[in-house]
N, C-alpha and C positions, 0 to 999 in steps of 0.2 A: 381282522381289517390290516392292512400295513400301518406301518406310522407314517405319519403324513408329515414330519419334519425329515426325514431319510427321502424323500421325495421331492422337497422342497425345491425348488431351484431360487436361489437368492442371487441378487444382484452382484458383481463380484465389486470390493473395496478397492477404490481407488488409494492405490498407496504413495505417500511421495516419499522421494528420495529425500534423507537428511540433506544432504548436503542442497537442494533445490530450496527447501524450506528454509534453511541457514542462508542463504544466498537471498532468497526473499525477503526473509525477515531483515537483515544487516541493509535491505535495499530501503524498505522499509524507516527503519527507523535516520537512516541519512537524508529520507527528503523531510521528515516529521525534522531533524533540527537543523535544514538547510530552511524549509519552511518559518521556523520560529526566529532564524536568523534573519528574512524579510523586514520583521520586524525596527530592525534599529537603523538598519539606515537609510539615510538623507534621499536627497533628490535626485544628489551626484551620482550616488554610486547604484541608484535604482537604474540610473540611465546607463552608466556603466554594463548594466546584465542585463538591459536592452528591456525592463516595464515600466512603467507609473506606479505612479504611489497607487491608484485605482487597480491596477491589475495586478500588484502587491496585497493590496487589502481582500480582494478577490480571492487569490491563491491562501490567503491566510486563515481564511473563513468556509474552507472547503472541507466538509465533512473529513474526519480522519480515517475513515475504511477508505475514503476513496483513494490515497495513498498508496495502499494493499496492491493493485493493480498495474498501478503506473499511470 
């Protein structure tokens, strides 16, 4: 009986280039830092960036994993 492992077709493993991963990680960390910075802005500063207090709070409360993809 032939060895089944030799004939198994495995899905190709998706390789993410290190450069792409590093760029995504940097973008993630930048978004996390920016999001945390919203907490300290006053109403006038929020208006300057085009956000209301409610919108800023919604952004701050978004789950952290939603920052990864954009």
